[in-house]
Backbone as a chain_set.jsonl record, in Angstrom:
{"seq": "MDDVTAEPAPAPRDVSEVGHAAARTAWAEAARPVLEEAAGRYRSLVRFKQLSDRIQATTGITTTRPVATWIGGVLGDVADGCVQRGEPLLSALCVSAQGGVSDGYAASVERASGVRPEDPDEHAAEERLACYRHWEAAGLPGDGGTALRTAHFTPARKAAPRTPAAARTPGSSTTRASTPRKAAAPKKVAPPKPEEKPVRLCPTCFTAVPASGICDYCD", "coords": {"N": [[133.485, 54.852, 120.108], [130.654, 52.894, 120.52], [128.403, 51.771, 118.019], [124.916, 52.277, 118.135], [122.618, 49.81, 117.873], [119.506, 49.188, 116.38], [116.724, 47.546, 117.878], [115.677, 44.394, 116.667], [112.695, 43.913, 114.745], [109.866, 42.27, 116.15], [109.101, 38.831, 115.434], [106.462, 38.186, 113.193], [103.283, 37.186, 114.434], [100.215, 35.482, 114.364], [97.115, 36.582, 115.753], [95.716, 34.448, 116.789], [97.647, 32.772, 117.766], [98.602, 33.809, 120.126], [96.425, 34.451, 121.63], [93.373, 36.237, 122.128], [92.931, 37.988, 124.309], [95.518, 38.451, 125.368], [96.685, 39.584, 123.132], [95.199, 41.926, 122.827], [95.892, 43.313, 125.148], [98.634, 43.728, 124.692], [98.513, 45.271, 122.364], [97.197, 47.552, 123.32], [99.107, 48.591, 125.078], [101.087, 49.22, 123.24], [99.768, 51.135, 121.793], [99.496, 53.408, 123.362], [101.96, 55.122, 123.462], [101.909, 55.991, 120.798], [99.586, 57.515, 120.662], [100.174, 59.393, 122.608], [102.187, 60.738, 121.32], [100.733, 62.004, 119.315], [99.191, 63.653, 120.941], [101.032, 65.499, 121.654], [101.173, 67.356, 119.662], [99.44, 70.057, 118.527], [96.132, 69.781, 117.404], [96.657, 67.392, 116.168], [95.943, 64.11, 114.918], [95.182, 60.568, 114.964], [94.535, 58.073, 112.679], [92.303, 55.227, 112.509], [93.356, 53.147, 110.885], [96.051, 53.864, 110.731], [96.872, 53.616, 113.42], [96.347, 50.914, 113.808], [98.197, 49.715, 112.025], [100.617, 50.562, 113.192], [100.626, 49.459, 115.829], [100.455, 46.733, 115.351], [102.81, 46.304, 113.959], [104.671, 47.015, 115.913], [104.239, 45.171, 118.012], [104.275, 42.761, 116.706], [102.15, 41.127, 116.593], [99.549, 40.098, 114.662], [96.477, 40.546, 112.793], [93.766, 39.579, 110.691], [91.283, 40.533, 110.791], [88.721, 43.012, 110.175], [89.622, 46.392, 110.861], [87.815, 48.081, 112.217], [86.335, 46.354, 113.787], [87.767, 45.617, 116.026], [89.472, 47.614, 117.004], [88.224, 49.408, 118.687], [87.994, 48.126, 121.186], [90.676, 47.995, 121.975], [91.272, 50.729, 122.185], [89.526, 51.316, 124.214], [90.76, 50.052, 126.378], [93.047, 51.623, 126.531], [91.864, 54.037, 127.252], [90.857, 53.361, 129.786], [93.248, 53.073, 131.161], [94.13, 55.716, 131.115], [92.25, 56.924, 132.764], [92.892, 55.759, 135.219], [95.32, 56.981, 135.628], [94.586, 59.562, 135.963], [94.321, 61.188, 133.726], [93.387, 63.003, 130.677], [91.349, 61.435, 128.125], [93.192, 59.632, 125.975], [92.263, 58.094, 123.925], [90.447, 59.574, 122.499], [91.822, 60.82, 120.525], [92.068, 59.171, 118.388], [90.587, 58.44, 115.376], [88.129, 57.594, 112.837], [88.306, 57.282, 109.193], [86.394, 59.055, 108.432], [86.386, 60.798, 110.498], [85.095, 60.206, 112.871], [84.707, 58.895, 116.25], [85.487, 55.68, 117.799], [83.179, 52.845, 117.973], [83.062, 51.96, 120.579], [83.671, 54.143, 122.145], [81.83, 55.79, 123.586], [81.003, 54.012, 125.554], [83.357, 53.657, 127.015], [83.675, 56.182, 128.102], [81.446, 56.244, 129.716], [82.115, 54.27, 131.575], [84.168, 55.58, 132.828], [83.092, 57.977, 133.852], [80.498, 57.485, 134.591], [78.442, 58.505, 133.169], [76.896, 58.39, 130.07], [77.841, 59.847, 127.059], [75.691, 61.878, 125.068], [76.366, 62.779, 122.557], [78.952, 61.388, 121.264], [81.065, 62.226, 119.544], [81.182, 64.981, 119.88], [81.85, 65.097, 122.557], [84.355, 63.881, 122.39], [85.768, 65.817, 120.993], [86.122, 67.859, 122.889], [87.603, 66.407, 124.708], [89.922, 65.849, 123.289], [91.043, 68.402, 123.12], [91.61, 68.76, 125.811], [93.596, 66.856, 126.049], [95.647, 67.931, 124.417], [96.287, 70.174, 125.926], [97.067, 69.02, 128.361], [99.325, 67.5, 127.661], [100.89, 69.502, 126.791], [100.99, 70.489, 124.05], [102.847, 71.073, 121.044], [102.52, 74.072, 119.261], [100.179, 74.815, 120.45], [97.83, 77.336, 121.004], [98.245, 80.464, 122.804], [95.973, 81.098, 124.233], [94.972, 78.72, 124.989], [93.664, 77.237, 123.086], [91.032, 75.736, 121.047], [88.183, 73.534, 120.973], [87.748, 71.069, 118.437], [85.527, 69.644, 116.315], [85.707, 66.666, 114.523], [84.26, 64.804, 113.107], [82.611, 64.208, 110.1], [79.721, 65.648, 108.601], [76.667, 65.972, 106.77], [74.741, 68.695, 106.196], [71.168, 69.063, 106.241], [69.445, 69.655, 103.201], [67.899, 72.682, 102.2], [64.64, 73.241, 100.984], [64.094, 74.551, 97.748], [62.766, 77.805, 97.22], [59.441, 78.146, 96.014], [58.348, 79.541, 92.962], [55.778, 81.833, 92.727], [52.799, 81.488, 90.764], [52.037, 83.6, 87.971], [49.784, 86.276, 88.482], [46.484, 86.365, 87.271], [44.772, 88.676, 85.183], [41.506, 89.835, 85.468], [39.276, 89.18, 82.807], [41.239, 89.179, 80.919], [42.782, 87.595, 78.168], [43.838, 84.285, 78.203], [44.447, 82.423, 76.474], [46.53, 80.36, 74.607], [48.411, 79.366, 71.779], [48.695, 76.015, 71.595], [51.581, 74.044, 71.865], [52.783, 71.031, 70.765], [54.33, 68.841, 73.07], [57.379, 67.097, 73.584], [57.549, 63.762, 74.645], [58.691, 63.108, 77.881], [61.752, 61.545, 78.718], [61.871, 58.444, 80.412], [62.753, 58.466, 83.85], [65.652, 57.162, 85.395], [65.514, 54.983, 88.032], [67.224, 54.802, 90.976], [68.542, 51.914, 92.568], [67.346, 50.883, 95.782], [69.29, 51.707, 98.673], [71.03, 49.328, 100.653], [69.926, 48.681, 103.949], [71.763, 49.882, 106.68], [73.035, 47.914, 109.199], [73.068, 48.234, 112.742], [76.123, 48.261, 114.629], [76.874, 45.536, 116.625], [77.812, 45.357, 119.952], [80.007, 43.733, 122.238], [78.91, 43.151, 125.518], [80.743, 42.93, 127.534], [83.482, 43.475, 126.784], [83.191, 45.423, 124.895], [83.849, 45.326, 122.175], [83.289, 44.915, 118.617], [80.915, 42.463, 117.781], [81.063, 39.478, 115.875], [79.088, 38.052, 113.103], [78.309, 35.61, 114.074], [77.571, 36.02, 116.671], [79.12, 35.476, 118.836], [81.603, 36.598, 120.956], [84.926, 37.121, 120.05], [86.876, 37.689, 121.865], [86.009, 37.256, 124.464], [84.529, 34.887, 124.682]], "CA": [[132.09, 54.845, 120.568], [129.939, 51.812, 119.863], [127.177, 52.134, 117.326], [123.699, 51.77, 118.761], [121.839, 49.055, 116.894], [118.08, 49.138, 116.692], [116.23, 46.211, 118.184], [114.957, 43.826, 115.521], [111.242, 43.84, 114.898], [109.45, 40.927, 116.557], [108.587, 37.976, 114.365], [105.002, 38.279, 113.162], [102.473, 36.069, 114.912], [98.784, 35.747, 114.247], [96.463, 36.757, 117.051], [95.278, 33.142, 117.279], [98.778, 32.104, 118.411], [98.85, 34.367, 121.464], [95.166, 34.636, 122.34], [92.81, 37.573, 121.91], [93.113, 38.847, 125.488], [96.924, 38.858, 125.432], [96.941, 40.474, 121.995], [94.586, 43.228, 123.094], [96.718, 43.981, 126.157], [99.874, 44.168, 124.039], [98.174, 46.356, 121.433], [96.882, 48.761, 124.097], [100.38, 49.133, 125.564], [101.792, 49.807, 122.097], [98.994, 52.272, 121.277], [99.629, 54.602, 124.212], [102.969, 56.087, 122.996], [101.497, 56.563, 119.51], [98.592, 58.544, 120.958], [100.872, 60.462, 123.328], [102.895, 61.512, 120.293], [99.729, 62.876, 118.697], [98.783, 64.645, 121.939], [102.085, 66.506, 121.754], [101.089, 68.295, 118.53], [98.094, 70.635, 118.508], [95.228, 69.365, 116.34], [97.11, 66.149, 115.548], [95.04, 62.977, 115.081], [95.649, 59.276, 114.467], [93.436, 57.327, 112.065], [92.224, 53.829, 112.924], [94.278, 52.333, 110.083], [97.418, 54.2, 111.127], [97.143, 53.013, 114.721], [96.366, 49.471, 113.598], [99.478, 49.345, 111.413], [101.712, 50.819, 114.131], [100.647, 48.543, 116.973], [100.744, 45.383, 114.867], [104.237, 46.272, 113.634], [105.44, 47.093, 117.157], [104.091, 43.951, 118.812], [104.429, 41.563, 115.896], [100.893, 40.37, 116.646], [98.755, 40.561, 113.528], [95.131, 40.012, 112.615], [93.156, 39.882, 109.393], [89.934, 41.055, 111.023], [88.588, 44.441, 109.864], [90.082, 47.237, 111.968], [86.696, 48.645, 112.978], [85.727, 45.368, 114.678], [88.555, 45.345, 117.231], [90.254, 48.755, 117.488], [87.492, 50.064, 119.774], [88.354, 47.484, 122.439], [92.034, 48.428, 122.314], [91.183, 52.12, 122.633], [88.858, 51.3, 125.512], [91.777, 49.735, 127.388], [93.883, 52.821, 126.661], [91.076, 55.018, 128.009], [90.818, 52.93, 131.187], [94.548, 53.411, 131.734], [94.174, 57.171, 131.313], [91.436, 57.232, 133.94], [93.671, 55.365, 136.394], [96.405, 57.956, 135.801], [94.025, 60.897, 136.122], [94.618, 61.93, 132.498], [92.338, 63.035, 129.655], [91.283, 60.185, 127.364], [93.974, 59.624, 124.738], [91.495, 57.396, 122.894], [89.705, 60.564, 121.706], [92.683, 61.286, 119.431], [92.035, 58.185, 117.304], [89.302, 58.577, 114.683], [87.981, 56.898, 111.56], [88.601, 58.098, 108.016], [85.368, 60.096, 108.387], [86.573, 61.701, 111.63], [84.323, 59.816, 114.045], [85.366, 58.035, 117.228], [85.127, 54.267, 117.697], [81.868, 52.489, 118.506], [83.154, 51.748, 122.017], [84.11, 55.348, 122.861], [80.812, 56.225, 124.552], [81.011, 53.07, 126.674], [84.538, 53.923, 127.844], [83.385, 57.408, 128.856], [80.475, 55.883, 130.755], [82.842, 53.565, 132.632], [85.025, 56.54, 133.53], [82.355, 59.05, 134.527], [79.16, 57.065, 134.983], [77.465, 59.152, 132.29], [77.14, 58.105, 128.658], [77.624, 61.087, 126.297], [74.685, 61.819, 124.014], [77.081, 62.994, 121.301], [80.334, 60.976, 121.525], [82.035, 62.993, 118.765], [81.317, 66.291, 120.516], [82.605, 64.846, 123.787], [85.74, 63.604, 122.007], [86.399, 67.084, 120.6], [86.552, 68.516, 124.127], [88.626, 65.569, 125.336], [91.161, 66.056, 122.53], [91.606, 69.678, 123.557], [92.184, 68.518, 127.138], [94.848, 66.116, 125.831], [96.671, 68.871, 123.92], [96.697, 71.024, 127.045], [97.744, 68.206, 129.376], [100.64, 67.105, 127.154], [101.555, 70.74, 126.363], [101.221, 70.26, 122.624], [103.513, 72.089, 120.236], [101.561, 74.807, 118.449], [98.98, 75.167, 121.218], [97.738, 78.794, 121.154], [98.402, 80.995, 124.149], [94.693, 81.139, 124.943], [94.562, 77.361, 125.341], [93.089, 76.533, 121.947], [89.593, 75.486, 120.999], [87.802, 72.175, 120.587], [87.426, 70.934, 117.021], [84.811, 68.414, 115.964], [86.283, 66.15, 113.283], [83.322, 63.941, 112.393], [81.966, 64.895, 108.995], [78.283, 65.498, 108.501], [76.078, 66.715, 105.662], [73.511, 69.348, 106.655], [69.998, 68.831, 105.397], [69.239, 70.689, 102.193], [66.653, 73.429, 102.275], [63.882, 73.2, 99.741], [64.161, 75.803, 96.995], [61.472, 78.506, 97.269], [58.631, 78.0, 94.803], [57.973, 80.803, 92.329], [54.315, 81.87, 92.593], [52.298, 81.656, 89.398], [51.656, 84.982, 87.659], [48.364, 86.553, 88.724], [45.712, 86.615, 86.056], [43.927, 89.868, 85.193], [40.142, 89.494, 85.024], [38.919, 89.591, 81.457], [42.344, 89.049, 79.968], [42.782, 86.322, 77.465], [44.973, 83.441, 78.576], [44.528, 81.341, 75.489], [47.751, 80.317, 73.816], [48.487, 78.261, 70.831], [49.398, 74.919, 72.253], [52.651, 73.41, 71.097], [52.949, 69.658, 71.255], [55.568, 68.609, 73.799], [57.97, 65.77, 73.453], [57.413, 62.95, 75.849], [59.922, 63.083, 78.674], [62.369, 60.225, 78.843], [61.669, 57.915, 81.774], [63.893, 58.639, 84.743], [66.203, 55.945, 85.97], [65.341, 54.925, 89.479], [68.366, 54.14, 91.608], [68.121, 50.85, 93.485], [67.424, 51.319, 97.188], [70.516, 51.335, 99.376], [70.768, 48.381, 101.741], [69.868, 49.302, 105.273], [72.937, 49.599, 107.493], [72.701, 47.337, 110.491], [73.917, 48.791, 113.81], [77.188, 47.384, 115.096], [76.552, 44.918, 117.909], [78.996, 45.369, 120.804], [80.059, 42.795, 123.36], [78.643, 43.901, 126.759], [81.855, 42.781, 128.476], [84.714, 44.161, 126.362], [82.79, 46.532, 124.033], [84.323, 45.211, 120.797], [82.226, 44.495, 117.718], [80.687, 41.022, 117.774], [80.822, 39.005, 114.51], [77.732, 37.597, 112.792], [78.005, 34.422, 114.874], [77.063, 36.441, 117.963], [80.058, 35.06, 119.881], [82.745, 37.51, 121.021], [86.208, 36.432, 119.897], [87.766, 38.017, 122.966], [85.497, 36.846, 125.771], [83.962, 33.527, 124.683]], "C": [[131.316, 53.786, 119.794], [128.684, 52.337, 119.189], [125.988, 51.499, 118.044], [122.874, 51.081, 117.69], [120.388, 48.992, 117.338], [117.658, 47.701, 116.96], [115.457, 45.671, 116.99], [113.462, 43.765, 115.796], [110.852, 42.423, 115.291], [108.895, 40.139, 115.382], [107.068, 38.033, 114.371], [104.324, 36.999, 113.634], [101.01, 36.442, 114.75], [98.175, 35.81, 115.637], [96.022, 35.426, 117.639], [96.391, 32.405, 118.022], [99.004, 32.592, 119.838], [97.578, 34.512, 122.287], [94.683, 36.073, 122.231], [93.046, 38.504, 123.096], [94.545, 39.356, 125.58], [97.261, 39.831, 124.309], [96.394, 41.866, 122.274], [95.392, 44.014, 124.128], [97.993, 44.536, 125.535], [99.608, 45.333, 123.095], [97.907, 47.656, 122.188], [98.161, 49.411, 124.623], [101.151, 49.811, 124.437], [101.082, 51.048, 121.57], [99.24, 53.545, 122.075], [100.715, 55.567, 123.728], [102.625, 56.72, 121.656], [100.523, 57.713, 119.746], [99.206, 59.699, 121.747], [101.634, 61.354, 122.345], [101.942, 62.48, 119.607], [99.298, 63.976, 119.661], [99.811, 65.756, 122.083], [102.115, 67.492, 120.607], [99.646, 68.779, 118.414], [97.349, 70.245, 117.235], [95.689, 68.097, 115.614], [96.131, 65.025, 115.872], [95.729, 61.708, 114.593], [94.435, 58.549, 113.902], [93.47, 55.876, 112.551], [93.271, 52.981, 112.204], [95.724, 52.608, 110.478], [97.78, 53.534, 112.451], [97.237, 51.498, 114.595], [97.706, 49.016, 113.036], [100.624, 49.476, 112.414], [101.761, 49.753, 115.236], [100.889, 47.104, 116.54], [102.226, 45.242, 114.526], [105.087, 46.253, 114.902], [105.415, 45.785, 117.93], [104.384, 42.683, 118.026], [103.186, 40.698, 115.889], [99.956, 40.933, 115.586], [97.373, 39.921, 113.52], [94.616, 40.417, 111.247], [91.739, 40.413, 109.558], [89.877, 42.531, 110.651], [88.912, 45.294, 111.091], [88.926, 47.698, 112.851], [86.098, 47.66, 113.97], [86.511, 45.142, 115.96], [89.293, 46.561, 117.796], [89.562, 49.465, 118.652], [87.819, 49.464, 121.136], [89.738, 47.883, 122.915], [92.011, 49.852, 122.864], [90.471, 52.225, 123.98], [89.83, 50.987, 126.638], [92.711, 50.923, 127.613], [93.159, 53.866, 127.511], [91.021, 54.654, 129.487], [92.141, 53.251, 131.884], [94.683, 54.898, 132.004], [93.394, 57.571, 132.559], [92.212, 56.903, 135.213], [94.794, 56.36, 136.685], [95.891, 59.375, 136.036], [94.28, 61.788, 134.919], [93.379, 62.059, 131.621], [92.415, 61.755, 128.82], [92.051, 60.3, 126.048], [93.209, 58.963, 123.596], [90.715, 58.36, 122.008], [90.505, 61.04, 120.505], [92.669, 60.343, 118.239], [90.647, 58.179, 116.672], [89.312, 57.789, 113.383], [88.357, 57.819, 110.413], [87.598, 59.233, 107.877], [85.455, 61.04, 109.584], [85.823, 61.324, 112.885], [85.106, 58.915, 114.982], [84.859, 56.607, 117.09], [83.759, 54.011, 118.323], [81.904, 52.327, 120.026], [83.521, 52.984, 122.813], [83.111, 55.763, 123.939], [80.805, 55.319, 125.774], [82.203, 53.321, 127.593], [84.346, 55.193, 128.67], [82.42, 57.1, 130.0], [81.156, 55.136, 131.903], [83.651, 54.546, 133.479], [84.231, 57.516, 134.385], [80.986, 58.641, 135.051], [78.07, 57.663, 134.128], [77.844, 58.87, 130.838], [76.873, 59.37, 127.842], [76.582, 60.903, 125.202], [75.324, 61.974, 122.637], [78.553, 62.646, 121.531], [81.367, 61.814, 120.779], [82.242, 64.39, 119.342], [82.117, 66.162, 121.812], [84.081, 64.636, 123.461], [86.473, 64.879, 121.607], [86.922, 67.823, 121.831], [87.687, 67.734, 124.791], [89.963, 65.703, 124.606], [91.843, 67.357, 122.952], [92.257, 69.523, 124.931], [93.509, 67.764, 127.026], [95.957, 67.057, 125.373], [97.192, 69.757, 125.058], [97.505, 70.233, 128.069], [99.161, 67.845, 128.939], [101.404, 68.29, 126.552], [101.979, 70.644, 124.893], [101.954, 71.413, 121.957], [102.477, 72.758, 119.341], [100.288, 75.18, 119.173], [98.93, 76.679, 121.407], [97.847, 79.227, 122.612], [97.113, 81.023, 124.937], [94.175, 79.744, 125.285], [93.909, 76.594, 124.228], [91.589, 76.341, 122.057], [89.339, 74.052, 120.568], [87.405, 72.153, 119.115], [86.76, 69.593, 116.783], [85.323, 67.937, 114.616], [85.337, 65.264, 112.496], [82.616, 64.738, 111.316], [80.458, 64.671, 109.048], [77.788, 66.374, 107.366], [74.797, 67.37, 106.138], [72.368, 69.095, 105.691], [69.816, 69.988, 104.426], [67.894, 71.378, 102.39], [65.956, 73.376, 100.923], [63.932, 74.559, 99.059], [62.8, 76.486, 97.027], [60.743, 78.384, 95.941], [58.241, 79.367, 94.274], [56.469, 80.832, 92.15], [53.911, 82.097, 91.144], [51.859, 83.099, 89.189], [50.158, 85.17, 87.841], [47.667, 86.88, 87.412], [44.847, 87.862, 86.226], [42.547, 89.491, 84.686], [39.88, 90.022, 83.622], [40.032, 89.439, 80.453], [42.325, 87.67, 79.364], [44.032, 85.547, 77.845], [45.166, 82.307, 77.59], [45.801, 81.467, 74.687], [47.688, 79.157, 72.845], [49.318, 77.168, 71.466], [50.416, 74.3, 71.32], [52.844, 72.005, 71.631], [54.316, 69.486, 71.911], [56.066, 67.185, 73.579], [57.82, 65.023, 74.777], [58.748, 62.886, 76.579], [60.442, 61.661, 78.783], [62.171, 59.716, 80.265], [62.934, 58.051, 82.608], [64.343, 57.286, 85.29], [66.09, 56.011, 87.489], [66.499, 54.144, 90.076], [67.868, 53.054, 92.546], [68.255, 51.305, 94.923], [68.709, 50.833, 97.832], [70.174, 50.341, 100.48], [70.83, 49.068, 103.094], [71.079, 48.896, 106.098], [72.5, 49.078, 108.862], [73.609, 47.924, 111.571], [74.955, 47.774, 114.259], [76.824, 46.859, 116.475], [77.822, 44.821, 118.731], [78.876, 44.321, 121.903], [79.829, 43.579, 124.653], [79.78, 43.825, 127.769], [83.067, 43.602, 128.085], [84.457, 45.267, 125.35], [83.476, 46.509, 122.66], [83.173, 44.722, 119.938], [82.143, 42.97, 117.696], [80.425, 40.575, 116.344], [79.41, 38.47, 114.336], [77.329, 36.378, 113.608], [77.388, 34.769, 116.224], [77.957, 36.069, 119.128], [81.269, 35.971, 119.846], [84.044, 36.717, 120.947], [87.12, 36.646, 121.091], [87.317, 37.413, 124.296], [85.035, 35.388, 125.81], [84.946, 32.531, 124.086]], "O": [[131.321, 53.779, 118.563], [127.998, 53.219, 119.705], [126.044, 50.354, 118.494], [122.478, 51.708, 116.707], [120.086, 48.772, 118.511], [118.169, 46.763, 116.348], [114.676, 46.393, 116.371], [113.028, 43.588, 116.935], [111.454, 41.466, 114.806], [108.302, 40.698, 114.46], [106.447, 37.939, 115.43], [104.729, 35.89, 113.286], [100.622, 37.589, 114.975], [98.658, 35.174, 116.575], [95.957, 35.284, 118.86], [96.113, 31.511, 118.821], [99.543, 31.857, 120.667], [97.642, 34.677, 123.505], [95.481, 37.01, 122.241], [93.333, 39.686, 122.906], [94.775, 40.538, 125.836], [98.02, 40.78, 124.502], [97.052, 42.867, 121.989], [95.558, 45.227, 124.004], [98.387, 45.669, 125.812], [100.395, 46.277, 123.036], [98.331, 48.729, 121.759], [98.286, 50.635, 124.617], [101.789, 50.844, 124.643], [101.714, 51.917, 120.97], [99.195, 54.643, 121.519], [100.424, 56.755, 123.588], [103.005, 57.862, 121.396], [100.622, 58.76, 119.105], [98.805, 60.85, 121.577], [101.711, 62.569, 122.524], [102.292, 63.631, 119.348], [99.065, 65.11, 119.242], [99.494, 66.836, 122.58], [102.976, 68.371, 120.565], [98.735, 67.974, 118.221], [97.876, 70.368, 116.129], [95.159, 67.769, 114.553], [95.559, 64.985, 116.961], [96.74, 61.771, 113.893], [93.415, 58.425, 114.581], [94.516, 55.363, 112.95], [93.983, 52.195, 112.829], [96.534, 51.684, 110.551], [98.859, 52.957, 112.589], [98.104, 50.871, 115.204], [98.285, 48.041, 113.516], [101.498, 48.611, 112.481], [102.827, 49.214, 115.533], [101.475, 46.329, 117.296], [102.829, 44.196, 114.769], [106.102, 45.559, 114.963], [106.441, 45.339, 118.443], [104.704, 41.648, 118.609], [103.165, 39.646, 115.25], [99.614, 42.115, 115.617], [97.139, 38.894, 114.157], [94.982, 41.464, 110.714], [91.069, 40.711, 108.569], [90.874, 43.238, 110.792], [88.528, 44.962, 112.212], [89.037, 47.708, 114.077], [85.418, 48.076, 114.907], [85.989, 44.539, 116.897], [89.702, 46.54, 118.957], [90.226, 50.053, 119.506], [87.915, 50.186, 122.128], [89.958, 48.086, 124.11], [92.647, 50.148, 123.876], [90.771, 53.106, 124.785], [89.749, 51.572, 127.719], [93.117, 51.198, 128.743], [93.76, 54.5, 128.378], [91.126, 55.528, 130.347], [92.156, 53.651, 133.048], [95.28, 55.3, 133.002], [93.818, 58.444, 133.316], [92.192, 57.673, 136.174], [95.175, 56.558, 137.839], [96.681, 60.288, 136.28], [94.438, 63.0, 135.062], [92.419, 61.309, 131.797], [93.441, 61.074, 128.817], [91.613, 60.982, 125.121], [93.477, 59.24, 122.427], [90.357, 58.009, 120.883], [89.939, 61.602, 119.567], [93.205, 60.679, 117.183], [89.65, 57.939, 117.353], [90.363, 57.373, 112.895], [88.686, 58.987, 110.622], [87.906, 60.262, 107.276], [84.676, 61.989, 109.675], [85.896, 62.045, 113.88], [86.055, 58.25, 114.567], [83.91, 56.351, 116.35], [83.244, 54.826, 119.089], [80.89, 52.533, 120.693], [83.671, 52.905, 124.032], [83.498, 56.053, 125.071], [80.624, 55.786, 126.899], [82.08, 53.21, 128.813], [84.805, 55.268, 129.81], [82.559, 57.625, 131.105], [80.816, 55.343, 133.068], [83.8, 54.366, 134.688], [84.633, 57.847, 135.501], [80.382, 59.353, 135.854], [76.892, 57.367, 134.33], [78.986, 59.088, 130.434], [75.775, 59.92, 127.924], [76.586, 59.896, 124.494], [74.872, 61.368, 121.665], [79.328, 63.507, 121.949], [82.439, 62.089, 121.319], [83.351, 64.923, 119.299], [82.955, 67.009, 122.123], [84.956, 65.146, 124.162], [87.671, 65.008, 121.856], [88.034, 68.351, 121.817], [88.609, 68.318, 125.361], [91.02, 65.675, 125.237], [93.061, 67.407, 123.121], [93.323, 70.084, 125.187], [94.432, 67.999, 127.806], [97.077, 66.992, 125.879], [98.386, 70.048, 125.136], [98.512, 70.721, 128.583], [100.09, 67.877, 129.746], [102.427, 68.111, 125.893], [103.162, 70.711, 124.559], [101.712, 72.58, 122.264], [101.649, 72.08, 118.733], [99.401, 75.798, 118.584], [99.887, 77.261, 121.919], [97.574, 78.452, 123.529], [97.134, 80.979, 126.168], [93.07, 79.6, 125.808], [93.619, 75.408, 124.39], [90.964, 76.739, 123.041], [90.161, 73.434, 119.891], [86.802, 73.1, 118.61], [87.351, 68.539, 117.02], [85.371, 68.714, 113.662], [85.589, 64.996, 111.321], [82.084, 65.816, 111.58], [79.99, 63.622, 109.49], [78.403, 67.388, 107.036], [73.841, 66.664, 106.46], [72.571, 68.933, 104.488], [70.007, 71.15, 104.782], [66.889, 70.74, 102.704], [66.587, 73.455, 99.87], [63.823, 75.595, 99.715], [61.777, 75.818, 96.876], [61.347, 78.502, 94.875], [57.852, 80.25, 95.039], [55.916, 79.951, 91.491], [54.589, 82.801, 90.397], [51.369, 83.745, 90.114], [49.361, 84.336, 87.413], [48.208, 87.586, 86.561], [44.26, 88.076, 87.286], [42.412, 88.901, 83.614], [40.218, 91.16, 83.295], [39.798, 89.556, 79.25], [41.898, 86.701, 79.993], [45.141, 86.078, 77.815], [45.928, 81.369, 77.823], [46.119, 82.53, 74.155], [47.024, 78.143, 73.059], [50.479, 77.365, 71.824], [50.147, 74.065, 70.142], [53.048, 71.818, 72.831], [55.332, 69.93, 71.376], [55.301, 66.234, 73.417], [57.95, 65.591, 75.861], [59.793, 62.642, 75.977], [59.678, 60.706, 78.921], [62.292, 60.483, 81.221], [64.039, 57.786, 82.135], [63.538, 56.407, 85.598], [66.519, 56.972, 88.126], [66.73, 52.984, 89.734], [66.875, 53.249, 93.246], [69.185, 52.041, 95.253], [69.165, 49.716, 97.588], [69.159, 50.484, 101.161], [71.68, 49.923, 103.34], [71.391, 47.711, 106.209], [71.715, 49.706, 109.573], [74.805, 48.096, 111.336], [74.695, 46.571, 114.269], [76.507, 47.63, 117.381], [78.815, 44.261, 118.266], [77.792, 44.062, 122.424], [80.497, 44.59, 124.869], [79.789, 44.568, 128.751], [83.628, 44.331, 128.903], [85.386, 45.982, 124.972], [83.662, 47.561, 122.048], [82.194, 44.178, 120.451], [83.157, 42.278, 117.605], [79.642, 41.218, 115.645], [78.628, 38.432, 115.286], [76.14, 36.134, 113.814], [76.755, 33.922, 116.855], [77.606, 36.314, 120.282], [81.903, 36.106, 118.8], [84.237, 35.756, 121.693], [88.045, 35.864, 121.31], [88.144, 37.097, 125.152], [85.137, 34.73, 126.845], [84.645, 31.341, 124.003]]}, "num_chains": 1, "name": "protein.A"}
């Protein structure tokens, strides 16, 4: 019986050698089986970095651009393919390190349904559950499971209740011997955090546009 030899990995090529459109198409095709694998395990997710590493290794097409600036376009193409097949959006299974979906997720949902979700992360939670059910995920509870929001958030802190001052009794003496207090050390004021600028998306392919304002994929 002949031994089955694994196919050699493709020689690495920079995205500039194949073109952004061709690279994005190849990445989207390579991303689908990775996301299908996640859909086959209940509550399984794929991080942006994990998907980026897998699809670049599979295709041999590499890029040095930050993952967050281009992964949304790839996931958008995956989502469009799911719509054509009548499937739940596999793109909902890919999230950031903080658990949120890509910047282009809401746009892909709008293309599919005509309605832009007000809360993309809440929509993605329901879509992930639909994926687990559609792909009959291992570990899926008999009742069909429940949606799980993965985006982290910090609830606003409630102000501590103020203790009312003790009521004074008329005629009672409130005079106390005053004790000199030490001057409080000046508090260090933290420098203001720089304001985060919203990510600008290309209106054609919904990937993040660099500071030049020119989309690397369309222009």
